[in-house]
C-alpha positions in Angstrom: 0.0 0.0 0.0 3.0 2.3 0.1 4.2 4.6 -2.7 0.9 6.1 -3.9 2.1 9.6 -4.0 2.7 13.0 -5.7 5.8 15.3 -5.5 5.6 17.6 -2.5 5.2 20.7 -4.7 2.2 19.2 -6.7 -0.8 21.5 -6.4 -4.1 20.3 -4.8 -7.3 22.4 -5.0 -8.6 23.6 -1.6 -11.6 25.9 -0.8 -9.1 28.8 -0.6 -7.3 28.0 -3.9 -4.3 25.9 -4.9 -1.8 24.6 -2.3 1.2 22.4 -2.5 0.4 18.8 -1.3 3.5 18.9 0.8 2.0 21.7 2.9 -1.2 19.9 3.7 -1.9 18.7 7.3 -4.5 16.4 8.8 -7.7 18.3 9.1 -7.1 20.6 6.1 -9.8 20.8 3.5 -9.3 19.8 -0.2 -11.9 19.6 -3.0 -13.5 16.3 -3.9 -15.0 15.1 -7.1 -18.4 16.5 -6.1 -16.9 20.0 -5.9 -17.4 20.0 -2.1 -14.7 20.4 0.6 -13.5 17.1 2.1 -11.0 16.8 5.0 -7.5 15.3 4.9 -7.4 12.2 7.1 -3.8 11.3 6.7 -0.5 12.7 5.4 2.3 10.1 4.7 5.7 11.2 3.5 7.1 8.7 0.9 10.6 9.8 0.4 12.3 9.9 -3.1 10.1 8.2 -5.7 10.3 7.5 -9.5 7.7 9.7 -11.0 5.8 10.2 -14.3 4.0 13.1 -15.9 0.4 12.1 -16.9 -1.1 14.4 -19.5 -4.8 14.5 -20.6 -6.1 15.2 -24.1 -7.3 18.7 -23.1 -3.7 19.8 -22.1 -3.8 19.3 -18.4 -0.9 17.4 -16.7 0.3 16.3 -13.3 3.2 14.4 -11.8 2.7 11.3 -9.7 4.7 8.2 -8.6 4.8 5.1 -10.8 2.5 3.3 -8.4 0.1 6.1 -7.8 -3.5 5.1 -8.3 -5.9 6.5 -10.9 -9.6 5.8 -11.6 -10.0 5.0 -15.3 -12.2 3.2 -17.7 -11.8 1.8 -21.2 -14.9 3.2 -22.8 -18.1 5.0 -21.8 -20.0 1.8 -21.2 -17.2 0.1 -19.2 -16.9 0.1 -15.4 -14.4 2.3 -13.7 -11.2 0.6 -12.6 -8.3 1.6 -10.3 -4.9 1.2 -11.8 -1.4 2.3 -11.0 0.5 4.9 -13.2 2.8 2.2 -14.6 -0.2 0.0 -15.5 -1.5 2.8 -17.7 1.6 3.0 -19.9 0.9 2.2 -23.6 -1.4 3.3 -26.4 -4.7 2.5 -24.7 -7.1 5.5 -24.5 -8.1 5.5 -20.9 -10.9 7.8 -19.9 -10.5 9.9 -16.7 -13.4 10.9 -14.3 -14.8 14.4 -14.3 -16.2 16.6 -11.6 -19.8 15.6 -10.9 -20.6 19.2 -9.8 -19.0 22.6 -10.0 -16.3 23.4 -7.4 -18.0 25.3 -4.6 -15.7 28.0 -3.3 -16.9 30.3 -0.5 -18.9 33.4 -1.6 -16.9 36.6 -1.9 -18.0 40.2 -2.5 -17.2 41.4 -6.0 -16.9 45.1 -7.1 -18.5 44.5 -10.5 -21.3 42.3 -11.9 -19.7 39.1 -13.2 -21.7 39.0 -16.4 -20.7 42.7 -17.2 -17.1 41.9 -16.4 -17.2 38.9 -18.8 -18.6 41.2 -21.5 -15.8 43.7 -20.9 -13.0 41.1 -20.8 -14.3 39.4 -24.0 -14.7 42.7 -25.8 -10.9 42.7 -26.6 -10.3 46.4 -26.1 -7.5 48.1 -24.1 -8.6 49.2 -20.6 -8.2 52.9 -19.7 -7.7 53.7 -16.0 -10.5 55.9 -14.7 -11.7 57.4 -11.4 -14.8 59.5 -10.7 -12.9 62.5 -9.4 -13.5 64.0 -5.9 -16.6 65.1 -4.0 -17.3 66.2 -0.4 -17.5 63.5 2.2 -19.2 64.4 5.6 -19.3 67.5 7.7 -15.6 67.8 7.9 -15.5 68.9 4.3 -13.0 66.3 3.3 -12.8 64.7 -0.1 -12.9 61.1 -1.2 -11.7 59.5 -4.4 -14.0 56.9 -6.0 -12.0 54.1 -7.7 -13.4 52.5 -10.8 -14.1 48.7 -10.3 -11.6 47.9 -13.1 -8.9 49.8 -11.3 -9.7 48.0 -8.1 -9.5 44.7 -9.9 -6.0 45.5 -11.4 -7.3 45.7 -14.9 -6.9 49.4 -15.6 -4.2 50.1 -18.1 -4.2 46.5 -19.4 -4.1 45.9 -23.1 -6.3 43.4 -24.8 -3.3 41.0 -24.9 -2.7 41.2 -21.1 -6.2 41.0 -19.6 -7.1 38.3 -17.2 -9.9 37.1 -14.8 -9.3 38.5 -11.3 -8.8 35.9 -8.7 -11.9 37.0 -6.7 -14.0 35.8 -9.6 -12.1 32.6 -10.3 -12.5 31.6 -6.6 -16.1 32.4 -6.1 -19.5 30.6 -6.2 -20.5 28.6 -9.2 -23.2 31.2 -9.9 -20.7 34.0 -10.2 -18.3 31.9 -12.3 -21.0 30.8 -14.6 -22.3 34.4 -15.1 -18.7 35.5 -15.9 -18.3 32.7 -18.4 -21.7 33.7 -20.0 -20.5 37.2 -20.4 -17.2 36.1 -22.0 -18.9 33.9 -24.5 -21.6 36.5 -25.4 -18.8 38.9 -26.1 -16.2 36.7 -27.8 -17.8 33.4 -28.4 -19.4 31.5 -31.3 -21.4 28.3 -31.4 -20.0 25.3 -33.3 -21.5 22.0 -33.9 -19.8 20.6 -30.8 -20.3 23.5 -28.5 -19.2 27.1 -27.7 -15.9 28.5 -28.9 -14.1 31.4 -27.3 -11.4 33.5 -28.9 -9.0 35.9 -27.2 -5.7 37.6 -27.8 -4.6 37.3 -24.2 -2.6 34.2 -23.2 -3.4 34.8 -19.5 -7.1 35.2 -20.2 -7.0 31.9 -22.2 -5.6 30.1 -19.2 -8.1 31.7 -16.8 -11.0 30.7 -19.0 -9.7 27.1 -19.2 -9.5 27.1 -15.3 -13.0 28.6 -15.2 -14.5 25.9 -17.4 -12.7 23.1 -15.6 -13.9 24.3 -12.2 -17.5 24.1 -13.6 -17.1 20.5 -14.6 -16.2 21.0 -18.3 -13.2 20.8 -20.5 -11.6 23.3 -22.9 -9.3 22.4 -25.9 -6.9 25.1 -26.8 -5.4 25.9 -30.2 -3.6 28.8 -31.7 -4.6 30.6 -34.9 -4.4 34.4 -35.2 -5.5 34.4 -31.6 -6.0 31.8 -28.8 -9.0 29.6 -29.5 -10.8 27.5 -26.9 -13.4 24.8 -27.9 -15.5 24.4 -24.7 -17.5 21.4 -23.5 -19.7 22.1 -20.6 -21.4 19.4 -18.4 -24.7 19.6 -20.4 -22.7 18.2 -23.4 -21.2 15.3 -21.3 -17.6 16.3 -21.6 -14.9 13.6 -21.3 -11.1 13.6 -20.6 -8.7 10.9 -21.7 -5.1 10.2 -21.0 -3.0 11.4 -24.0 0.4 10.3 -22.8 2.5 9.3 -19.8 6.2 10.2 -19.8 9.0 9.6 -17.3 9.6 12.6 -15.0 12.7 11.5 -13.1 12.5 11.3 -9.3 11.2 13.6 -6.6 10.4 13.8 -2.9 6.8 12.6 -2.6 4.0 12.5 -0.1 0.7 10.6 0.0 -2.6 12.0 1.4 -5.8 10.3 2.4 -9.1 12.1 2.1 -12.5 11.5 3.7 -14.5 11.6 0.4 -16.5 8.4 -0.2 -14.9 7.8 -3.6 -11.4 8.9 -2.2 -11.0 11.3 -5.1 -9.5 14.8 -4.8 -8.8 17.6 -7.3 -5.1 18.0 -8.3 -3.4 20.1 -11.1 -5.5 20.9 -14.1 -8.6 19.9 -12.2 -7.6 16.2 -12.7 -9.1 13.8 -10.3 -6.9 11.3 -8.5 -6.7 9.2 -5.3 -4.8 6.6 -3.5 -7.3 4.2 -2.0 -7.9 0.7 -3.6 -11.3 -0.2 -4.9 -12.5 -3.6 -6.2 -9.5 -5.2 -4.6 -8.6 -8.2 -2.4 -5.8 -7.2 -0.1 -3.8 -9.4 2.3 -1.6 -8.0 5.1 0.7 -10.8 6.5 2.8 -10.7 9.6 0.6 -7.9 10.9 1.8 -8.4 14.5 4.8 -6.3 13.4 2.8 -3.2 12.4 2.4 -0.4 14.9 -1.0 0.9 16.0 -0.6 3.9 13.6 0.4 1.7 10.7 -2.5 -0.6 11.2 -5.0 2.3 11.2 -3.4 3.7 8.0 -3.7 0.4 6.3 -7.3 -0.4 7.3 -8.6 3.1 6.4 -7.3 2.6 2.8 -10.1 0.1 2.2 -11.9 1.1 -1.0 -15.4 0.3 -2.4 -16.1 -3.4 -3.2 -12.9 -4.4 -1.5 -11.9 -6.9 1.2 -8.9 -7.0 3.5 -7.5 -10.1 5.2 -5.1 -9.4 8.1 -3.0 -12.3 9.4 -0.4 -12.5 12.2 0.7 -14.1 15.4 0.7 -11.9 18.5 3.1 -14.3 20.2 5.8 -13.5 17.7 6.0 -9.7 17.8 9.3 -8.3 16.6 8.8 -4.5 17.2 11.1 -2.1 19.0 10.7 -2.0 22.8 7.8 0.2 23.8 6.0 -0.1 20.5 2.5 -1.7 20.8 1.5 -4.2 18.2 -1.2 -2.9 15.9 -2.6 -6.4 15.7 -3.2 -6.4 19.5 -4.7 -3.0 19.6 -7.1 -3.5 16.7 -8.8 -6.3 18.4 -9.8 -4.0 21.3 -10.9 -1.2 19.0 -12.8 -3.0 16.2 -14.4 -6.0 18.0 -18.1 -6.0 17.5 -18.2 -3.8 14.4 -20.5 -5.3 11.7 -18.7 -6.7 8.7 -15.5 -7.1 10.7 -14.7 -10.7 11.8 -11.9 -12.0 14.0 -10.8 -15.6 13.5 -8.6 -16.7 16.4 -6.6 -19.9 15.7 -5.4 -22.3 18.4 -2.7 -25.0 18.5 -5.2 -27.5 16.9 -5.2 -25.3 13.8 -1.4 -25.6 13.3 -0.7 -27.6 10.1 2.8 -28.7 10.8 4.7 -31.3 12.8 2.6 -32.5 15.8 5.3 -31.1 18.1 4.7 -27.6 16.8 1.2 -27.6 18.5 2.8 -28.6 21.8 5.5 -25.9 21.4 2.8 -23.3 20.7 0.9 -24.3 23.8 4.0 -24.3 26.0 4.9 -20.8 24.9 1.3 -19.7 25.5 1.5 -21.0 29.1 4.9 -19.3 29.6 3.6 -15.9 28.4 0.5 -16.2 30.6 2.7 -17.0 33.6 5.0 -14.1 32.9 2.1 -11.7 32.5 0.6 -12.8 35.8 4.0 -12.4 37.6 4.8 -9.0 36.3 2.5 -7.0 38.7 4.0 -8.9 41.7 7.5 -8.1 40.5 6.6 -4.4 40.3 5.2 -4.4 43.8 8.3 -6.1 45.2 10.6 -3.5 43.6 8.5 -0.8 45.1 8.8 -2.3 48.7 12.6 -2.4 48.4 12.9 1.3 47.6 14.1 3.4 50.6 
């Protein structure tokens, strides 16, 4: 189960914007496949790992370890599967999951109507800085300068080639983002047979519109003619993303996170969805007596949908550092009685070896029981001898 990871500087989407995965802590919120916040349950450093760059057909890409997990399917009517990066290598056109709902960022006040801003940005004209001048303010007779919303948004003085979508609009409610996109398309969009097409002379605006469309659950395919052209597919047209290529990316310091979302998916760079929990799997953990309590919890909470875990071990043969409690001992106290979890405790009669092995196991069992019973008495006697 180890090694499902991304480089520490890989970006993960949170309700407050993008953050490096290496900065995340347990309890932080990231964005799940339903667009809603989901808490981080675990952060597990993985050390130096071999990594690959996975690129989708709409131009998004992200780095991940060779055994990082991806939800994919081989056709619209096929079931979703969970495969490692290295299993996806080849010419097969794997489909990737999409957001099932727009990303829901917290609502923020905006200085200008989003649809009007979209019309303005899509118009393609240079922006002149303007203010309203001065007027009296209050009994003191002072004056106040009224700043134009475009100046407040950092757009004044921008040319048509350098305009952009202000961050306060990109990280706002789905309603504001959709109104902004509608304004952009009404000003600089056309309708094609496959959906809307947006054209701009600004490279930064192109990237912002791509991010806007992806955050709403769609995809945008970019091309360059006399200007930047985006062919947009919104959720109403059932957009799809596929893996275009996977290329070696060297090595990098990596980290693995676990999230609370039911499908274990979270949004990473390019609004690609990824995770590191196994679904539809049968997993065996052997020699589990040598796992710590923390390791046991981490392992069991990776259980994915339609999966089963079998944990085996012998608590009489613990080989952990002094003071470390066996996770196999602790888990029996914590999980006993939970539905769908069953403990099968084997005795000497279940040992399928030489007949003497059963007697040896019983002898060690009696010895351990005697030692455990004598330990409190030994502690009491040491206490009496102290001055």
